[in-house]
mmCIF file of the N, C-alpha and C atoms, coordinates in Angstrom:
data_MODEL
# 
_entry.id   MODEL 
# 
loop_
_atom_site.group_PDB 
_atom_site.id 
_atom_site.type_symbol 
_atom_site.label_atom_id 
_atom_site.label_alt_id 
_atom_site.label_comp_id 
_atom_site.label_asym_id 
_atom_site.label_entity_id 
_atom_site.label_seq_id 
_atom_site.pdbx_PDB_ins_code 
_atom_site.Cartn_x 
_atom_site.Cartn_y 
_atom_site.Cartn_z 
_atom_site.occupancy 
_atom_site.B_iso_or_equiv 
_atom_site.pdbx_formal_charge 
_atom_site.auth_seq_id 
_atom_site.auth_comp_id 
_atom_site.auth_asym_id 
_atom_site.auth_atom_id 
_atom_site.pdbx_PDB_model_num 
ATOM 1   N N  . UNK A 1 1  ? 110.722 38.688 64.109 1.00 0.00 ? 1  UNK A N  1 
ATOM 2   C CA . UNK A 1 1  ? 111.251 39.331 65.301 1.00 0.00 ? 1  UNK A CA 1 
ATOM 3   C C  . UNK A 1 1  ? 111.597 40.850 65.016 1.00 0.00 ? 1  UNK A C  1 
ATOM 4   N N  . UNK A 1 2  ? 111.094 41.768 65.777 1.00 0.00 ? 2  UNK A N  1 
ATOM 5   C CA . UNK A 1 2  ? 111.433 43.166 65.512 1.00 0.00 ? 2  UNK A CA 1 
ATOM 6   C C  . UNK A 1 2  ? 112.434 43.698 66.476 1.00 0.00 ? 2  UNK A C  1 
ATOM 7   N N  . UNK A 1 3  ? 113.313 44.552 66.011 1.00 0.00 ? 3  UNK A N  1 
ATOM 8   C CA . UNK A 1 3  ? 114.330 45.198 66.891 1.00 0.00 ? 3  UNK A CA 1 
ATOM 9   C C  . UNK A 1 3  ? 113.678 46.226 67.786 1.00 0.00 ? 3  UNK A C  1 
ATOM 10  N N  . UNK A 1 4  ? 114.436 46.552 68.894 1.00 0.00 ? 4  UNK A N  1 
ATOM 11  C CA . UNK A 1 4  ? 113.939 47.395 69.892 1.00 0.00 ? 4  UNK A CA 1 
ATOM 12  C C  . UNK A 1 4  ? 114.991 48.450 70.138 1.00 0.00 ? 4  UNK A C  1 
ATOM 13  N N  . UNK A 1 5  ? 114.767 49.723 70.112 1.00 0.00 ? 5  UNK A N  1 
ATOM 14  C CA . UNK A 1 5  ? 115.783 50.696 70.502 1.00 0.00 ? 5  UNK A CA 1 
ATOM 15  C C  . UNK A 1 5  ? 115.519 51.064 71.925 1.00 0.00 ? 5  UNK A C  1 
ATOM 16  N N  . UNK A 1 6  ? 116.483 51.034 72.798 1.00 0.00 ? 6  UNK A N  1 
ATOM 17  C CA . UNK A 1 6  ? 116.256 51.421 74.222 1.00 0.00 ? 6  UNK A CA 1 
ATOM 18  C C  . UNK A 1 6  ? 117.589 51.978 74.728 1.00 0.00 ? 6  UNK A C  1 
ATOM 19  N N  . UNK A 1 7  ? 117.617 52.533 75.968 1.00 0.00 ? 7  UNK A N  1 
ATOM 20  C CA . UNK A 1 7  ? 118.734 52.909 76.657 1.00 0.00 ? 7  UNK A CA 1 
ATOM 21  C C  . UNK A 1 7  ? 118.915 52.223 77.979 1.00 0.00 ? 7  UNK A C  1 
ATOM 22  N N  . UNK A 1 8  ? 120.076 51.750 78.175 1.00 0.00 ? 8  UNK A N  1 
ATOM 23  C CA . UNK A 1 8  ? 120.360 51.022 79.412 1.00 0.00 ? 8  UNK A CA 1 
ATOM 24  C C  . UNK A 1 8  ? 121.483 51.677 80.244 1.00 0.00 ? 8  UNK A C  1 
ATOM 25  N N  . UNK A 1 9  ? 121.440 51.571 81.415 1.00 0.00 ? 9  UNK A N  1 
ATOM 26  C CA . UNK A 1 9  ? 122.441 52.048 82.472 1.00 0.00 ? 9  UNK A CA 1 
ATOM 27  C C  . UNK A 1 9  ? 123.699 51.237 82.278 1.00 0.00 ? 9  UNK A C  1 
ATOM 28  N N  . UNK A 1 10 ? 123.529 49.945 81.682 1.00 0.00 ? 10 UNK A N  1 
ATOM 29  C CA . UNK A 1 10 ? 124.790 49.158 81.438 1.00 0.00 ? 10 UNK A CA 1 
ATOM 30  C C  . UNK A 1 10 ? 125.656 49.661 80.146 1.00 0.00 ? 10 UNK A C  1 
ATOM 31  N N  . UNK A 1 11 ? 124.988 50.561 79.459 1.00 0.00 ? 11 UNK A N  1 
ATOM 32  C CA . UNK A 1 11 ? 125.769 51.138 78.287 1.00 0.00 ? 11 UNK A CA 1 
ATOM 33  C C  . UNK A 1 11 ? 126.557 52.370 78.926 1.00 0.00 ? 11 UNK A C  1 
ATOM 34  N N  . UNK A 1 12 ? 127.537 52.057 79.606 1.00 0.00 ? 12 UNK A N  1 
ATOM 35  C CA . UNK A 1 12 ? 128.262 53.125 80.411 1.00 0.00 ? 12 UNK A CA 1 
ATOM 36  C C  . UNK A 1 12 ? 128.902 54.238 79.270 1.00 0.00 ? 12 UNK A C  1 
ATOM 37  N N  . UNK A 1 13 ? 129.118 53.846 78.095 1.00 0.00 ? 13 UNK A N  1 
ATOM 38  C CA . UNK A 1 13 ? 129.772 54.729 77.055 1.00 0.00 ? 13 UNK A CA 1 
ATOM 39  C C  . UNK A 1 13 ? 128.834 55.781 76.736 1.00 0.00 ? 13 UNK A C  1 
ATOM 40  N N  . UNK A 1 14 ? 127.512 55.473 76.660 1.00 0.00 ? 14 UNK A N  1 
ATOM 41  C CA . UNK A 1 14 ? 126.620 56.452 76.217 1.00 0.00 ? 14 UNK A CA 1 
ATOM 42  C C  . UNK A 1 14 ? 125.481 57.012 77.213 1.00 0.00 ? 14 UNK A C  1 
ATOM 43  N N  . UNK A 1 15 ? 125.458 56.367 78.412 1.00 0.00 ? 15 UNK A N  1 
ATOM 44  C CA . UNK A 1 15 ? 124.420 56.672 79.399 1.00 0.00 ? 15 UNK A CA 1 
ATOM 45  C C  . UNK A 1 15 ? 124.903 57.841 80.282 1.00 0.00 ? 15 UNK A C  1 
ATOM 46  N N  . UNK A 1 16 ? 124.016 58.843 80.454 1.00 0.00 ? 16 UNK A N  1 
ATOM 47  C CA . UNK A 1 16 ? 124.174 60.182 81.183 1.00 0.00 ? 16 UNK A CA 1 
ATOM 48  C C  . UNK A 1 16 ? 123.193 60.026 82.323 1.00 0.00 ? 16 UNK A C  1 
ATOM 49  N N  . UNK A 1 17 ? 123.724 59.786 83.561 1.00 0.00 ? 17 UNK A N  1 
ATOM 50  C CA . UNK A 1 17 ? 122.896 59.545 84.837 1.00 0.00 ? 17 UNK A CA 1 
ATOM 51  C C  . UNK A 1 17 ? 122.085 60.852 85.032 1.00 0.00 ? 17 UNK A C  1 
ATOM 52  N N  . UNK A 1 18 ? 122.519 62.011 84.783 1.00 0.00 ? 18 UNK A N  1 
ATOM 53  C CA . UNK A 1 18 ? 121.802 63.225 85.220 1.00 0.00 ? 18 UNK A CA 1 
ATOM 54  C C  . UNK A 1 18 ? 120.452 63.365 84.450 1.00 0.00 ? 18 UNK A C  1 
ATOM 55  N N  . UNK A 1 19 ? 120.408 62.727 83.317 1.00 0.00 ? 19 UNK A N  1 
ATOM 56  C CA . UNK A 1 19 ? 119.081 62.820 82.517 1.00 0.00 ? 19 UNK A CA 1 
ATOM 57  C C  . UNK A 1 19 ? 118.459 61.543 82.439 1.00 0.00 ? 19 UNK A C  1 
ATOM 58  N N  . UNK A 1 20 ? 119.198 60.426 82.834 1.00 0.00 ? 20 UNK A N  1 
ATOM 59  C CA . UNK A 1 20 ? 118.666 59.057 82.803 1.00 0.00 ? 20 UNK A CA 1 
ATOM 60  C C  . UNK A 1 20 ? 118.435 58.700 81.276 1.00 0.00 ? 20 UNK A C  1 
ATOM 61  N N  . UNK A 1 21 ? 119.240 59.076 80.343 1.00 0.00 ? 21 UNK A N  1 
ATOM 62  C CA . UNK A 1 21 ? 119.193 58.926 78.894 1.00 0.00 ? 21 UNK A CA 1 
ATOM 63  C C  . UNK A 1 21 ? 120.392 58.472 78.333 1.00 0.00 ? 21 UNK A C  1 
ATOM 64  N N  . UNK A 1 22 ? 120.413 57.864 77.108 1.00 0.00 ? 22 UNK A N  1 
ATOM 65  C CA . UNK A 1 22 ? 121.626 57.579 76.439 1.00 0.00 ? 22 UNK A CA 1 
ATOM 66  C C  . UNK A 1 22 ? 121.750 58.590 75.204 1.00 0.00 ? 22 UNK A C  1 
ATOM 67  N N  . UNK A 1 23 ? 122.944 58.933 74.871 1.00 0.00 ? 23 UNK A N  1 
ATOM 68  C CA . UNK A 1 23 ? 123.179 59.889 73.824 1.00 0.00 ? 23 UNK A CA 1 
ATOM 69  C C  . UNK A 1 23 ? 124.385 59.247 72.877 1.00 0.00 ? 23 UNK A C  1 
ATOM 70  N N  . UNK A 1 24 ? 124.202 59.682 71.652 1.00 0.00 ? 24 UNK A N  1 
ATOM 71  C CA . UNK A 1 24 ? 125.316 59.337 70.687 1.00 0.00 ? 24 UNK A CA 1 
ATOM 72  C C  . UNK A 1 24 ? 126.632 60.011 71.010 1.00 0.00 ? 24 UNK A C  1 
ATOM 73  N N  . UNK A 1 25 ? 127.763 59.335 71.113 1.00 0.00 ? 25 UNK A N  1 
ATOM 74  C CA . UNK A 1 25 ? 129.005 59.950 71.335 1.00 0.00 ? 25 UNK A CA 1 
ATOM 75  C C  . UNK A 1 25 ? 129.362 60.829 70.070 1.00 0.00 ? 25 UNK A C  1 
ATOM 76  N N  . UNK A 1 26 ? 130.075 61.971 70.269 1.00 0.00 ? 26 UNK A N  1 
ATOM 77  C CA . UNK A 1 26 ? 130.394 62.819 69.221 1.00 0.00 ? 26 UNK A CA 1 
ATOM 78  C C  . UNK A 1 26 ? 129.316 63.733 68.798 1.00 0.00 ? 26 UNK A C  1 
ATOM 79  N N  . UNK A 1 27 ? 128.270 63.769 69.625 1.00 0.00 ? 27 UNK A N  1 
ATOM 80  C CA . UNK A 1 27 ? 127.180 64.722 69.323 1.00 0.00 ? 27 UNK A CA 1 
ATOM 81  C C  . UNK A 1 27 ? 127.125 65.679 70.428 1.00 0.00 ? 27 UNK A C  1 
ATOM 82  N N  . UNK A 1 28 ? 126.229 66.715 70.356 1.00 0.00 ? 28 UNK A N  1 
ATOM 83  C CA . UNK A 1 28 ? 126.045 67.649 71.577 1.00 0.00 ? 28 UNK A CA 1 
ATOM 84  C C  . UNK A 1 28 ? 125.487 66.894 72.684 1.00 0.00 ? 28 UNK A C  1 
ATOM 85  N N  . UNK A 1 29 ? 124.587 65.919 72.453 1.00 0.00 ? 29 UNK A N  1 
ATOM 86  C CA . UNK A 1 29 ? 124.065 65.140 73.499 1.00 0.00 ? 29 UNK A CA 1 
ATOM 87  C C  . UNK A 1 29 ? 123.486 65.936 74.713 1.00 0.00 ? 29 UNK A C  1 
ATOM 88  N N  . UNK A 1 30 ? 123.908 65.763 75.904 1.00 0.00 ? 30 UNK A N  1 
ATOM 89  C CA . UNK A 1 30 ? 123.405 66.499 77.063 1.00 0.00 ? 30 UNK A CA 1 
ATOM 90  C C  . UNK A 1 30 ? 124.272 67.682 77.512 1.00 0.00 ? 30 UNK A C  1 
ATOM 91  N N  . UNK A 1 31 ? 125.232 67.974 76.541 1.00 0.00 ? 31 UNK A N  1 
ATOM 92  C CA . UNK A 1 31 ? 126.252 68.965 76.761 1.00 0.00 ? 31 UNK A CA 1 
ATOM 93  C C  . UNK A 1 31 ? 125.771 70.393 76.436 1.00 0.00 ? 31 UNK A C  1 
ATOM 94  N N  . UNK A 1 32 ? 126.377 71.470 77.015 1.00 0.00 ? 32 UNK A N  1 
ATOM 95  C CA . UNK A 1 32 ? 125.990 72.687 76.690 1.00 0.00 ? 32 UNK A CA 1 
ATOM 96  C C  . UNK A 1 32 ? 126.620 73.182 75.190 1.00 0.00 ? 32 UNK A C  1 
ATOM 97  N N  . UNK A 1 33 ? 126.064 74.265 74.754 1.00 0.00 ? 33 UNK A N  1 
ATOM 98  C CA . UNK A 1 33 ? 126.567 74.670 73.466 1.00 0.00 ? 33 UNK A CA 1 
ATOM 99  C C  . UNK A 1 33 ? 128.197 74.861 73.401 1.00 0.00 ? 33 UNK A C  1 
ATOM 100 N N  . UNK A 1 34 ? 128.692 74.469 72.220 1.00 0.00 ? 34 UNK A N  1 
ATOM 101 C CA . UNK A 1 34 ? 130.223 74.459 72.083 1.00 0.00 ? 34 UNK A CA 1 
ATOM 102 C C  . UNK A 1 34 ? 130.776 73.183 72.562 1.00 0.00 ? 34 UNK A C  1 
ATOM 103 N N  . UNK A 1 35 ? 130.076 72.287 73.230 1.00 0.00 ? 35 UNK A N  1 
ATOM 104 C CA . UNK A 1 35 ? 130.676 70.959 73.773 1.00 0.00 ? 35 UNK A CA 1 
ATOM 105 C C  . UNK A 1 35 ? 130.228 69.757 72.929 1.00 0.00 ? 35 UNK A C  1 
ATOM 106 N N  . UNK A 1 36 ? 130.949 68.731 73.192 1.00 0.00 ? 36 UNK A N  1 
ATOM 107 C CA . UNK A 1 36 ? 130.618 67.498 72.548 1.00 0.00 ? 36 UNK A CA 1 
ATOM 108 C C  . UNK A 1 36 ? 130.695 66.431 73.572 1.00 0.00 ? 36 UNK A C  1 
ATOM 109 N N  . UNK A 1 37 ? 129.785 65.367 73.398 1.00 0.00 ? 37 UNK A N  1 
ATOM 110 C CA . UNK A 1 37 ? 129.566 64.263 74.253 1.00 0.00 ? 37 UNK A CA 1 
ATOM 111 C C  . UNK A 1 37 ? 130.708 63.313 73.986 1.00 0.00 ? 37 UNK A C  1 
ATOM 112 N N  . UNK A 1 38 ? 131.590 62.940 74.932 1.00 0.00 ? 38 UNK A N  1 
ATOM 113 C CA . UNK A 1 38 ? 132.787 61.959 74.761 1.00 0.00 ? 38 UNK A CA 1 
ATOM 114 C C  . UNK A 1 38 ? 132.632 61.046 75.874 1.00 0.00 ? 38 UNK A C  1 
ATOM 115 N N  . UNK A 1 39 ? 133.649 60.024 75.851 1.00 0.00 ? 39 UNK A N  1 
ATOM 116 C CA . UNK A 1 39 ? 133.827 58.881 76.724 1.00 0.00 ? 39 UNK A CA 1 
ATOM 117 C C  . UNK A 1 39 ? 135.351 58.873 77.073 1.00 0.00 ? 39 UNK A C  1 
ATOM 118 N N  . UNK A 1 40 ? 135.655 58.896 78.387 1.00 0.00 ? 40 UNK A N  1 
ATOM 119 C CA . UNK A 1 40 ? 136.997 58.734 78.948 1.00 0.00 ? 40 UNK A CA 1 
ATOM 120 C C  . UNK A 1 40 ? 137.255 57.245 79.159 1.00 0.00 ? 40 UNK A C  1 
ATOM 121 N N  . UNK A 1 41 ? 138.157 56.711 78.380 1.00 0.00 ? 41 UNK A N  1 
ATOM 122 C CA . UNK A 1 41 ? 138.509 55.279 78.524 1.00 0.00 ? 41 UNK A CA 1 
ATOM 123 C C  . UNK A 1 41 ? 139.216 55.019 79.912 1.00 0.00 ? 41 UNK A C  1 
ATOM 124 N N  . UNK A 1 42 ? 139.837 55.893 80.544 1.00 0.00 ? 42 UNK A N  1 
ATOM 125 C CA . UNK A 1 42 ? 140.493 55.801 81.739 1.00 0.00 ? 42 UNK A CA 1 
ATOM 126 C C  . UNK A 1 42 ? 139.555 55.743 82.935 1.00 0.00 ? 42 UNK A C  1 
ATOM 127 N N  . UNK A 1 43 ? 138.678 56.724 82.967 1.00 0.00 ? 43 UNK A N  1 
ATOM 128 C CA . UNK A 1 43 ? 137.615 56.825 84.164 1.00 0.00 ? 43 UNK A CA 1 
ATOM 129 C C  . UNK A 1 43 ? 136.524 55.912 83.881 1.00 0.00 ? 43 UNK A C  1 
ATOM 130 N N  . UNK A 1 44 ? 136.358 55.422 82.667 1.00 0.00 ? 44 UNK A N  1 
ATOM 131 C CA . UNK A 1 44 ? 135.131 54.636 82.077 1.00 0.00 ? 44 UNK A CA 1 
ATOM 132 C C  . UNK A 1 44 ? 133.803 55.493 82.318 1.00 0.00 ? 44 UNK A C  1 
ATOM 133 N N  . UNK A 1 45 ? 133.802 56.810 82.103 1.00 0.00 ? 45 UNK A N  1 
ATOM 134 C CA . UNK A 1 45 ? 132.727 57.629 82.291 1.00 0.00 ? 45 UNK A CA 1 
ATOM 135 C C  . UNK A 1 45 ? 132.620 58.636 81.117 1.00 0.00 ? 45 UNK A C  1 
ATOM 136 N N  . UNK A 1 46 ? 131.357 58.864 80.632 1.00 0.00 ? 46 UNK A N  1 
ATOM 137 C CA . UNK A 1 46 ? 131.221 59.815 79.644 1.00 0.00 ? 46 UNK A CA 1 
ATOM 138 C C  . UNK A 1 46 ? 131.369 61.299 80.229 1.00 0.00 ? 46 UNK A C  1 
ATOM 139 N N  . UNK A 1 47 ? 131.560 62.218 79.352 1.00 0.00 ? 47 UNK A N  1 
ATOM 140 C CA . UNK A 1 47 ? 131.842 63.568 79.907 1.00 0.00 ? 47 UNK A CA 1 
ATOM 141 C C  . UNK A 1 47 ? 131.582 64.524 78.627 1.00 0.00 ? 47 UNK A C  1 
ATOM 142 N N  . UNK A 1 48 ? 131.565 65.934 78.952 1.00 0.00 ? 48 UNK A N  1 
ATOM 143 C CA . UNK A 1 48 ? 131.379 66.876 77.962 1.00 0.00 ? 48 UNK A CA 1 
ATOM 144 C C  . UNK A 1 48 ? 132.759 67.619 77.707 1.00 0.00 ? 48 UNK A C  1 
ATOM 145 N N  . UNK A 1 49 ? 133.083 67.861 76.465 1.00 0.00 ? 49 UNK A N  1 
ATOM 146 C CA . UNK A 1 49 ? 134.339 68.438 76.280 1.00 0.00 ? 49 UNK A CA 1 
ATOM 147 C C  . UNK A 1 49 ? 134.139 69.507 75.147 1.00 0.00 ? 49 UNK A C  1 
ATOM 148 N N  . UNK A 1 50 ? 135.043 70.515 75.084 1.00 0.00 ? 50 UNK A N  1 
ATOM 149 C CA . UNK A 1 50 ? 134.998 71.430 73.973 1.00 0.00 ? 50 UNK A CA 1 
ATOM 150 C C  . UNK A 1 50 ? 135.060 70.753 72.680 1.00 0.00 ? 50 UNK A C  1 
ATOM 151 N N  . UNK A 1 51 ? 134.242 71.271 71.693 1.00 0.00 ? 51 UNK A N  1 
ATOM 152 C CA . UNK A 1 51 ? 134.125 70.745 70.463 1.00 0.00 ? 51 UNK A CA 1 
ATOM 153 C C  . UNK A 1 51 ? 135.373 71.237 69.476 1.00 0.00 ? 51 UNK A C  1 
ATOM 154 N N  . UNK A 1 52 ? 136.530 70.831 69.801 1.00 0.00 ? 52 UNK A N  1 
ATOM 155 C CA . UNK A 1 52 ? 137.751 71.285 69.151 1.00 0.00 ? 52 UNK A CA 1 
ATOM 156 C C  . UNK A 1 52 ? 137.671 71.132 67.582 1.00 0.00 ? 52 UNK A C  1 
ATOM 157 N N  . UNK A 1 53 ? 136.963 70.004 67.101 1.00 0.00 ? 53 UNK A N  1 
ATOM 158 C CA . UNK A 1 53 ? 136.830 69.828 65.753 1.00 0.00 ? 53 UNK A CA 1 
ATOM 159 C C  . UNK A 1 53 ? 136.137 70.928 64.932 1.00 0.00 ? 53 UNK A C  1 
ATOM 160 N N  . UNK A 1 54 ? 135.277 71.628 65.682 1.00 0.00 ? 54 UNK A N  1 
ATOM 161 C CA . UNK A 1 54 ? 134.570 72.836 65.160 1.00 0.00 ? 54 UNK A CA 1 
ATOM 162 C C  . UNK A 1 54 ? 135.298 74.032 65.585 1.00 0.00 ? 54 UNK A C  1 
ATOM 163 N N  . UNK A 1 55 ? 136.376 74.048 66.127 1.00 0.00 ? 55 UNK A N  1 
ATOM 164 C CA . UNK A 1 55 ? 137.188 75.351 66.466 1.00 0.00 ? 55 UNK A CA 1 
ATOM 165 C C  . UNK A 1 55 ? 136.947 75.788 67.748 1.00 0.00 ? 55 UNK A C  1 
ATOM 166 N N  . UNK A 1 56 ? 136.105 75.214 68.690 1.00 0.00 ? 56 UNK A N  1 
ATOM 167 C CA . UNK A 1 56 ? 135.844 75.664 70.104 1.00 0.00 ? 56 UNK A CA 1 
ATOM 168 C C  . UNK A 1 56 ? 137.097 75.555 70.956 1.00 0.00 ? 56 UNK A C  1 
ATOM 169 N N  . UNK A 1 57 ? 137.307 76.382 71.824 1.00 0.00 ? 57 UNK A N  1 
ATOM 170 C CA . UNK A 1 57 ? 138.353 76.315 72.806 1.00 0.00 ? 57 UNK A CA 1 
ATOM 171 C C  . UNK A 1 57 ? 137.885 76.642 74.140 1.00 0.00 ? 57 UNK A C  1 
ATOM 172 N N  . UNK A 1 58 ? 138.452 76.092 75.211 1.00 0.00 ? 58 UNK A N  1 
ATOM 173 C CA . UNK A 1 58 ? 137.948 76.363 76.643 1.00 0.00 ? 58 UNK A CA 1 
ATOM 174 C C  . UNK A 1 58 ? 138.432 77.514 77.193 1.00 0.00 ? 58 UNK A C  1 
ATOM 175 N N  . UNK A 1 59 ? 137.561 78.322 77.765 1.00 0.00 ? 59 UNK A N  1 
ATOM 176 C CA . UNK A 1 59 ? 137.989 79.523 78.628 1.00 0.00 ? 59 UNK A CA 1 
ATOM 177 C C  . UNK A 1 59 ? 138.081 78.975 80.137 1.00 0.00 ? 59 UNK A C  1 
ATOM 178 N N  . UNK A 1 60 ? 139.287 78.822 80.604 1.00 0.00 ? 60 UNK A N  1 
ATOM 179 C CA . UNK A 1 60 ? 139.448 78.358 81.908 1.00 0.00 ? 60 UNK A CA 1 
ATOM 180 C C  . UNK A 1 60 ? 138.616 78.892 82.988 1.00 0.00 ? 60 UNK A C  1 
ATOM 181 N N  . UNK A 1 61 ? 138.532 80.309 82.958 1.00 0.00 ? 61 UNK A N  1 
ATOM 182 C CA . UNK A 1 61 ? 137.939 80.988 84.116 1.00 0.00 ? 61 UNK A CA 1 
ATOM 183 C C  . UNK A 1 61 ? 136.404 80.659 84.223 1.00 0.00 ? 61 UNK A C  1 
ATOM 184 N N  . UNK A 1 62 ? 135.814 80.361 83.171 1.00 0.00 ? 62 UNK A N  1 
ATOM 185 C CA . UNK A 1 62 ? 134.294 80.117 83.311 1.00 0.00 ? 62 UNK A CA 1 
ATOM 186 C C  . UNK A 1 62 ? 133.926 78.729 82.975 1.00 0.00 ? 62 UNK A C  1 
ATOM 187 N N  . UNK A 1 63 ? 134.932 77.764 82.218 1.00 0.00 ? 63 UNK A N  1 
ATOM 188 C CA . UNK A 1 63 ? 134.652 76.582 81.900 1.00 0.00 ? 63 UNK A CA 1 
ATOM 189 C C  . UNK A 1 63 ? 133.698 76.464 80.735 1.00 0.00 ? 63 UNK A C  1 
ATOM 190 N N  . UNK A 1 64 ? 133.628 77.510 79.982 1.00 0.00 ? 64 UNK A N  1 
ATOM 191 C CA . UNK A 1 64 ? 132.742 77.607 78.785 1.00 0.00 ? 64 UNK A CA 1 
ATOM 192 C C  . UNK A 1 64 ? 133.601 77.532 77.613 1.00 0.00 ? 64 UNK A C  1 
ATOM 193 N N  . UNK A 1 65 ? 133.118 77.016 76.525 1.00 0.00 ? 65 UNK A N  1 
ATOM 194 C CA . UNK A 1 65 ? 133.829 76.847 75.275 1.00 0.00 ? 65 UNK A CA 1 
ATOM 195 C C  . UNK A 1 65 ? 133.351 77.918 74.264 1.00 0.00 ? 65 UNK A C  1 
ATOM 196 N N  . UNK A 1 66 ? 134.298 78.626 73.635 1.00 0.00 ? 66 UNK A N  1 
ATOM 197 C CA . UNK A 1 66 ? 133.990 79.691 72.641 1.00 0.00 ? 66 UNK A CA 1 
ATOM 198 C C  . UNK A 1 66 ? 134.807 79.350 71.413 1.00 0.00 ? 66 UNK A C  1 
ATOM 199 N N  . UNK A 1 67 ? 134.233 80.018 70.287 1.00 0.00 ? 67 UNK A N  1 
ATOM 200 C CA . UNK A 1 67 ? 134.963 80.078 69.059 1.00 0.00 ? 67 UNK A CA 1 
ATOM 201 C C  . UNK A 1 67 ? 135.876 81.237 69.143 1.00 0.00 ? 67 UNK A C  1 
ATOM 202 N N  . UNK A 1 68 ? 137.157 81.075 68.603 1.00 0.00 ? 68 UNK A N  1 
ATOM 203 C CA . UNK A 1 68 ? 138.040 82.216 68.717 1.00 0.00 ? 68 UNK A CA 1 
ATOM 204 C C  . UNK A 1 68 ? 137.491 83.299 67.806 1.00 0.00 ? 68 UNK A C  1 
ATOM 205 N N  . UNK A 1 69 ? 137.841 84.643 68.242 1.00 0.00 ? 69 UNK A N  1 
ATOM 206 C CA . UNK A 1 69 ? 137.456 85.745 67.630 1.00 0.00 ? 69 UNK A CA 1 
ATOM 207 C C  . UNK A 1 69 ? 136.020 86.137 67.660 1.00 0.00 ? 69 UNK A C  1 
ATOM 208 N N  . UNK A 1 70 ? 135.362 85.584 68.660 1.00 0.00 ? 70 UNK A N  1 
ATOM 209 C CA . UNK A 1 70 ? 133.950 85.839 68.834 1.00 0.00 ? 70 UNK A CA 1 
ATOM 210 C C  . UNK A 1 70 ? 133.818 86.403 70.280 1.00 0.00 ? 70 UNK A C  1 
ATOM 211 N N  . UNK A 1 71 ? 132.742 87.030 70.581 1.00 0.00 ? 71 UNK A N  1 
ATOM 212 C CA . UNK A 1 71 ? 132.461 87.598 71.843 1.00 0.00 ? 71 UNK A CA 1 
ATOM 213 C C  . UNK A 1 71 ? 132.050 86.638 72.814 1.00 0.00 ? 71 UNK A C  1 
ATOM 214 N N  . UNK A 1 72 ? 132.660 86.646 74.093 1.00 0.00 ? 72 UNK A N  1 
ATOM 215 C CA . UNK A 1 72 ? 132.356 85.676 75.047 1.00 0.00 ? 72 UNK A CA 1 
ATOM 216 C C  . UNK A 1 72 ? 131.547 86.228 76.145 1.00 0.00 ? 72 UNK A C  1 
# 
């Protein structure tokens, strides 16, 4: 018996409806640059957040993530 890799809408932690694909949590996934793909346990939905582990911070006015001391 061979294993099969696939994506399922039942995998709510990794499934992104806008692209109809699954992505690995903690990666860029379907998110814009400076963001990381995460899962919210309260809302039970995946989302894109600033990649704080790599120093990115959210600029509230634009919703874009930047590295400090860089041109935005």
